[in-house]
VEXBA-786713 format. One record per residue: residue in three letters; chain; x, y, z of N, C-alpha, C, CB in turn. Coordinates in nm, 2 decimals, padded with zeros to 4 digits. Glycine has a CB too. Example, Ala and Ser with C-alpha at 12.3 -4.5 7.8 and 13.67 -1.06 7.14 Angstrom:
(r "ALA","A",(01.32,-00.57,00.78),(01.23,-00.45,00.78),(01.32,-00.33,00.78),(01.13,-00.45,00.90)) (r "SER","A",(01.28,-00.22,00.71),(01.37,-00.11,00.71),(01.29,00.00,00.79),(01.41,-00.06,00.57)) 
This chain:
(r "GLN","A",(12.51,07.15,07.09),(12.63,07.09,07.15),(12.59,06.96,07.22),(12.69,07.19,07.26)) (r "VAL","A",(12.67,06.86,07.19),(12.64,06.73,07.25),(12.69,06.72,07.39),(12.71,06.61,07.17)) (r "GLN","A",(12.61,06.68,07.48),(12.64,06.66,07.62),(12.58,06.54,07.69),(12.60,06.79,07.70)) (r "LEU","A",(12.66,06.48,07.77),(12.61,06.38,07.86),(12.65,06.42,08.00),(12.66,06.23,07.83)) (r "VAL","A",(12.55,06.44,08.09),(12.59,06.49,08.22),(12.53,06.39,08.33),(12.53,06.63,08.25)) (r "GLU","A",(12.63,06.33,08.40),(12.59,06.24,08.51),(12.57,06.31,08.64),(12.69,06.13,08.53)) (r "SER","A",(12.48,06.26,08.72),(12.46,06.32,08.86),(12.41,06.21,08.95),(12.36,06.43,08.85)) (r "GLY","A",(12.40,06.24,09.08),(12.34,06.14,09.17),(12.44,06.07,09.25),(12.26,06.05,09.10)) (r "GLY","A",(12.57,06.08,09.23),(12.67,06.01,09.30),(12.69,06.07,09.44),(12.80,06.01,09.23)) (r "GLY","A",(12.77,06.01,09.52),(12.79,06.06,09.66),(12.84,05.95,09.75),(12.67,06.12,09.71)) (r "LEU","A",(12.84,05.98,09.88),(12.88,05.89,09.98),(12.76,05.81,10.03),(12.96,05.96,10.10)) (r "VAL","A",(12.77,05.68,10.03),(12.66,05.59,10.08),(12.72,05.48,10.16),(12.58,05.54,09.96)) (r "GLN","A",(12.64,05.44,10.26),(12.68,05.33,10.35),(12.66,05.20,10.28),(12.61,05.34,10.48)) (r "PRO","A",(12.74,05.10,10.32),(12.71,04.96,10.27),(12.56,04.92,10.29),(12.80,04.86,10.33)) (r "GLY","A",(12.50,04.86,10.19),(12.36,04.83,10.20),(12.27,04.94,10.16),(12.33,04.79,10.34)) (r "GLY","A",(12.32,05.06,10.14),(12.23,05.17,10.10),(12.21,05.17,09.95),(12.30,05.30,10.14)) (r "SER","A",(12.14,05.28,09.90),(12.10,05.29,09.76),(12.13,05.43,09.71),(11.95,05.26,09.75)) (r "LEU","A",(12.14,05.44,09.58),(12.16,05.56,09.51),(12.08,05.55,09.38),(12.31,05.60,09.49)) (r "ARG","A",(12.05,05.66,09.32),(12.00,05.66,09.18),(12.09,05.76,09.10),(11.85,05.70,09.17)) (r "LEU","A",(12.16,05.71,09.01),(12.24,05.79,08.92),(12.16,05.82,08.79),(12.37,05.71,08.88)) (r "SER","A",(12.19,05.94,08.74),(12.12,05.99,08.62),(12.22,06.03,08.52),(12.02,06.11,08.66)) (r "CYS","A",(12.18,06.01,08.40),(12.27,06.05,08.28),(12.18,06.13,08.19),(12.33,05.93,08.21)) (r "ALA","A",(12.19,06.26,08.18),(12.11,06.35,08.10),(12.18,06.39,07.97),(12.07,06.47,08.18)) (r "ALA","A",(12.11,06.36,07.86),(12.17,06.39,07.73),(12.11,06.51,07.66),(12.15,06.26,07.64)) (r "SER","A",(12.19,06.57,07.58),(12.14,06.68,07.50),(12.22,06.69,07.37),(12.14,06.82,07.58)) (r "GLY","A",(12.16,06.75,07.27),(12.24,06.78,07.15),(12.24,06.67,07.04),(12.37,06.81,07.18)) (r "PHE","A",(12.17,06.56,07.07),(12.16,06.45,06.97),(12.04,06.37,06.99),(12.29,06.36,06.98)) (r "THR","A",(12.00,06.28,06.90),(11.88,06.21,06.90),(11.90,06.09,07.00),(11.83,06.16,06.76)) (r "PHE","A",(11.87,06.11,07.12),(11.90,06.02,07.23),(11.84,05.88,07.21),(11.86,06.08,07.36)) (r "SER","A",(11.72,05.87,07.16),(11.65,05.74,07.15),(11.72,05.65,07.05),(11.51,05.77,07.12)) (r "ARG","A",(11.80,05.70,06.97),(11.87,05.62,06.87),(12.00,05.55,06.92),(11.91,05.70,06.75)) (r "TYR","A",(12.03,05.58,07.05),(12.16,05.53,07.10),(12.14,05.43,07.21),(12.23,05.65,07.16)) (r "VAL","A",(12.22,05.33,07.20),(12.24,05.24,07.32),(12.32,05.31,07.42),(12.31,05.10,07.27)) (r "VAL","A",(12.27,05.30,07.55),(12.34,05.37,07.66),(12.39,05.27,07.76),(12.25,05.47,07.72)) (r "SER","A",(12.51,05.29,07.80),(12.57,05.20,07.90),(12.63,05.29,08.01),(12.69,05.12,07.83)) (r "TRP","A",(12.63,05.22,08.13),(12.70,05.28,08.24),(12.83,05.19,08.26),(12.61,05.27,08.37)) (r "TYR","A",(12.94,05.27,08.28),(13.07,05.21,08.31),(13.11,05.26,08.45),(13.17,05.24,08.20)) (r "ARG","A",(13.21,05.19,08.50),(13.27,05.24,08.63),(13.42,05.21,08.63),(13.20,05.18,08.75)) (r "GLN","A",(13.49,05.29,08.70),(13.63,05.27,08.71),(13.68,05.31,08.85),(13.71,05.36,08.61)) (r "ALA","A",(13.73,05.21,08.91),(13.78,05.23,09.05),(13.93,05.26,09.04),(13.76,05.10,09.14)) (r "PRO","A",(13.99,05.33,09.14),(14.13,05.36,09.13),(14.22,05.24,09.11),(14.17,05.43,09.26)) (r "GLY","A",(14.31,05.25,09.02),(14.40,05.14,08.99),(14.34,05.02,08.92),(14.45,05.09,09.12)) (r "LYS","A",(14.22,05.03,08.87),(14.15,04.92,08.80),(14.11,04.97,08.67),(14.03,04.87,08.88)) (r "GLU","A",(14.08,04.87,08.58),(14.03,04.90,08.44),(13.89,04.94,08.45),(14.06,04.78,08.35)) (r "ARG","A",(13.85,05.01,08.35),(13.71,05.05,08.34),(13.62,04.92,08.31),(13.68,05.15,08.22)) (r "GLU","A",(13.51,04.92,08.38),(13.42,04.80,08.38),(13.28,04.84,08.32),(13.41,04.74,08.52)) (r "LEU","A",(13.23,04.76,08.23),(13.10,04.78,08.18),(13.00,04.73,08.29),(13.07,04.71,08.05)) (r "VAL","A",(12.91,04.81,08.33),(12.82,04.78,08.44),(12.68,04.74,08.39),(12.80,04.89,08.54)) (r "ALA","A",(12.62,04.82,08.30),(12.49,04.79,08.25),(12.47,04.86,08.12),(12.38,04.83,08.36)) (r "THR","A",(12.38,04.80,08.04),(12.35,04.85,07.90),(12.20,04.85,07.88),(12.42,04.78,07.79)) (r "ILE","A",(12.15,04.95,07.81),(12.01,04.95,07.77),(11.99,04.99,07.63),(11.92,05.04,07.87)) (r "THR","A",(11.91,04.93,07.55),(11.89,04.96,07.41),(11.81,05.09,07.40),(11.82,04.85,07.34)) (r "GLY","A",(11.80,05.14,07.27),(11.74,05.27,07.25),(11.60,05.29,07.30),(11.75,05.29,07.11)) (r "ALA","A",(11.52,05.19,07.28),(11.38,05.20,07.32),(11.36,05.14,07.46),(11.29,05.13,07.23)) (r "GLY","A",(11.47,05.09,07.52),(11.46,05.03,07.65),(11.41,04.89,07.66),(11.37,05.12,07.74)) (r "GLU","A",(11.40,04.83,07.55),(11.34,04.69,07.54),(11.43,04.58,07.59),(11.29,04.66,07.40)) (r "SER","A",(11.56,04.61,07.60),(11.65,04.51,07.64),(11.76,04.57,07.73),(11.72,04.44,07.52)) (r "THR","A",(11.80,04.50,07.83),(11.90,04.54,07.93),(12.00,04.43,07.95),(11.84,04.59,08.06)) (r "ASN","A",(12.12,04.46,07.99),(12.22,04.36,08.03),(12.31,04.42,08.14),(12.32,04.33,07.91)) (r "TYR","A",(12.35,04.33,08.22),(12.43,04.37,08.34),(12.55,04.28,08.36),(12.34,04.35,08.47)) (r "ALA","A",(12.65,04.34,08.42),(12.77,04.27,08.47),(12.73,04.17,08.58),(12.88,04.36,08.51)) (r "ASP","A",(12.79,04.06,08.58),(12.76,03.96,08.69),(12.77,04.02,08.83),(12.84,03.84,08.67)) (r "SER","A",(12.86,04.11,08.84),(12.89,04.17,08.98),(12.78,04.25,09.03),(13.02,04.25,08.97)) (r "VAL","A",(12.69,04.30,08.94),(12.58,04.39,08.98),(12.44,04.33,08.96),(12.59,04.52,08.91)) (r "LYS","A",(12.43,04.22,08.90),(12.30,04.16,08.87),(12.22,04.14,09.00),(12.31,04.02,08.80)) (r "GLY","A",(12.10,04.18,09.00),(12.01,04.17,09.11),(12.02,04.29,09.21),(12.04,04.04,09.19)) (r "ARG","A",(12.12,04.37,09.19),(12.13,04.49,09.27),(12.12,04.62,09.20),(12.27,04.49,09.34)) (r "PHE","A",(12.16,04.63,09.07),(12.15,04.75,08.99),(12.04,04.73,08.89),(12.29,04.78,08.92)) (r "THR","A",(11.97,04.84,08.85),(11.87,04.84,08.75),(11.89,04.96,08.66),(11.73,04.84,08.81)) (r "ILE","A",(11.91,04.94,08.53),(11.92,05.05,08.43),(11.78,05.07,08.37),(12.03,05.02,08.33)) (r "SER","A",(11.75,05.20,08.35),(11.62,05.23,08.28),(11.64,05.36,08.21),(11.51,05.24,08.39)) (r "ARG","A",(11.55,05.40,08.12),(11.56,05.52,08.05),(11.42,05.58,08.03),(11.63,05.50,07.91)) (r "ASP","A",(11.42,05.72,08.02),(11.31,05.79,07.98),(11.34,05.88,07.86),(11.25,05.88,08.11)) (r "ASN","A",(11.31,05.83,07.75),(11.35,05.91,07.63),(11.28,06.04,07.61),(11.32,05.82,07.50)) (r "ALA","A",(11.16,06.06,07.68),(11.10,06.19,07.67),(11.18,06.29,07.75),(10.96,06.17,07.73)) (r "LYS","A",(11.26,06.24,07.85),(11.34,06.33,07.93),(11.49,06.32,07.89),(11.33,06.30,08.07)) (r "ASN","A",(11.52,06.24,07.78),(11.66,06.22,07.74),(11.75,06.18,07.85),(11.71,06.35,07.67)) (r "THR","A",(11.70,06.09,07.93),(11.78,06.05,08.05),(11.78,05.90,08.07),(11.71,06.12,08.18)) (r "VAL","A",(11.89,05.85,08.12),(11.91,05.71,08.16),(11.94,05.71,08.31),(12.02,05.64,08.08)) (r "TYR","A",(11.89,05.62,08.38),(11.91,05.60,08.52),(11.98,05.47,08.55),(11.77,05.61,08.59)) (r "LEU","A",(12.05,05.48,08.66),(12.10,05.35,08.72),(12.06,05.35,08.87),(12.26,05.34,08.70)) (r "GLN","A",(11.97,05.26,08.90),(11.93,05.25,09.04),(12.03,05.15,09.10),(11.78,05.19,09.05)) (r "VAL","A",(12.09,05.19,09.21),(12.20,05.11,09.27),(12.15,05.08,09.41),(12.34,05.19,09.27)) (r "ASN","A",(12.13,04.95,09.43),(12.08,04.90,09.56),(12.18,04.81,09.63),(11.94,04.83,09.55)) (r "ASN","A",(12.17,04.80,09.76),(12.25,04.71,09.84),(12.40,04.72,09.80),(12.20,04.56,09.81)) (r "VAL","A",(12.44,04.85,09.81),(12.58,04.88,09.76),(12.68,04.81,09.85),(12.60,05.03,09.76)) (r "LYS","A",(12.80,04.78,09.79),(12.91,04.72,09.86),(13.03,04.81,09.85),(12.94,04.58,09.81)) (r "PRO","A",(13.13,04.79,09.94),(13.25,04.88,09.92),(13.32,04.86,09.79),(13.35,04.84,10.03)) (r "GLU","A",(13.31,04.75,09.72),(13.37,04.73,09.59),(13.29,04.80,09.48),(13.38,04.58,09.56)) (r "ASP","A",(13.18,04.86,09.51),(13.11,04.94,09.41),(13.16,05.08,09.40),(12.96,04.95,09.45)) (r "THR","A",(13.25,05.11,09.49),(13.32,05.25,09.49),(13.39,05.27,09.36),(13.41,05.27,09.61)) (r "ALA","A",(13.36,05.37,09.29),(13.42,05.40,09.16),(13.36,05.53,09.10),(13.39,05.28,09.06)) (r "VAL","A",(13.42,05.58,09.00),(13.36,05.68,08.91),(13.27,05.62,08.81),(13.47,05.77,08.85)) (r "TYR","A",(13.15,05.66,08.81),(13.05,05.60,08.72),(13.03,05.70,08.60),(12.91,05.57,08.79)) (r "SER","A",(13.04,05.64,08.48),(13.02,05.73,08.36),(12.92,05.66,08.27),(13.16,05.75,08.29)) (r "CYS","A",(12.85,05.75,08.19),(12.76,05.69,08.09),(12.82,05.72,07.95),(12.62,05.76,08.11)) (r "ASN","A",(12.78,05.62,07.87),(12.82,05.63,07.73),(12.70,05.61,07.64),(12.93,05.52,07.70)) (r "ALA","A",(12.69,05.69,07.54),(12.59,05.67,07.43),(12.65,05.62,07.31),(12.51,05.80,07.41)) (r "HIS","A",(12.60,05.52,07.25),(12.67,05.46,07.13),(12.57,05.42,07.02),(12.74,05.33,07.18)) (r "ARG","A",(12.61,05.44,06.90),(12.54,05.39,06.79),(12.63,05.37,06.67),(12.42,05.48,06.75)) (r "ILE","A",(12.59,05.30,06.57),(12.66,05.28,06.45),(12.59,05.36,06.34),(12.68,05.13,06.41)) (r "ASN","A",(12.66,05.45,06.27),(12.61,05.53,06.17),(12.69,05.51,06.04),(12.60,05.68,06.21)) (r "TRP","A",(12.62,05.46,05.94),(12.69,05.43,05.81),(12.82,05.35,05.84),(12.73,05.56,05.74)) (r "GLY","A",(12.81,05.25,05.93),(12.92,05.16,05.95),(13.02,05.21,06.05),(12.98,05.12,05.83)) (r "LEU","A",(13.01,05.34,06.09),(13.11,05.40,06.18),(13.05,05.42,06.32),(13.16,05.53,06.12)) (r "PRO","A",(13.13,05.39,06.42),(13.08,05.41,06.56),(13.08,05.55,06.60),(13.16,05.33,06.65)) (r "ILE","A",(12.97,05.59,06.67),(12.96,05.72,06.73),(12.95,05.70,06.88),(12.84,05.80,06.67)) (r "ASP","A",(13.04,05.76,06.96),(13.03,05.74,07.10),(13.04,05.88,07.17),(13.15,05.66,07.15)) (r "TYR","A",(12.95,05.90,07.27),(12.96,06.02,07.35),(12.97,05.97,07.50),(12.83,06.10,07.34)) (r "TRP","A",(13.05,06.05,07.57),(13.08,06.02,07.71),(13.05,06.13,07.80),(13.23,05.97,07.73)) (r "GLY","A",(13.00,06.10,07.92),(12.99,06.20,08.02),(13.12,06.21,08.10),(12.87,06.17,08.12)) (r "GLN","A",(13.12,06.30,08.20),(13.24,06.33,08.28),(13.25,06.24,08.40),(13.24,06.48,08.32)) (r "GLY","A",(13.14,06.18,08.44),(13.15,06.08,08.55),(13.09,06.14,08.68),(13.28,06.03,08.57)) (r "THR","A",(13.05,06.05,08.76),(13.01,06.09,08.90),(13.06,05.99,09.00),(12.85,06.10,08.91)) (r "GLN","A",(13.11,06.04,09.11),(13.18,05.95,09.20),(13.08,05.89,09.30),(13.28,06.03,09.29)) (r "VAL","A",(13.10,05.76,09.31),(13.02,05.69,09.41),(13.12,05.63,09.51),(12.93,05.57,09.35)) (r "THR","A",(13.10,05.66,09.64),(13.19,05.61,09.74),(13.10,05.53,09.85),(13.27,05.72,09.81)) (r "VAL","A",(13.14,05.41,09.87),(13.06,05.32,09.96),(13.15,05.30,10.09),(13.02,05.19,09.90)) (r "SER","A",(13.11,05.36,10.20),(13.19,05.35,10.32),(13.10,05.38,10.44),(13.30,05.46,10.31)) (r "SER","A",(13.13,05.31,10.55),(13.06,05.33,10.67),(13.13,05.44,10.76),(13.05,05.20,10.75)) 
């Protein structure tokens, strides 16, 4: 059974830090590009960060560059998002996505999301 399970969200004060985790099972995790997305109430889903299958390349949204770090441990089938110096506008549901192209067709798996709330 394919699963992506996020964890690590919660309430954090401005300037604080969190580490989000995305644990995968049921598929060959290392073959997939993994991204973190977030969606705040009333806003469109936003791509936050992406990491390639072996972790050799990462990309970030301008809004999080220098504050967020994506990494992965393929031995543990897990991707992490280190979130530092959080701001109120980082409040959102954070979800991970695993993506690859197989025989020209996209394959996408999604987790259920974890809530991050930034408030004093």
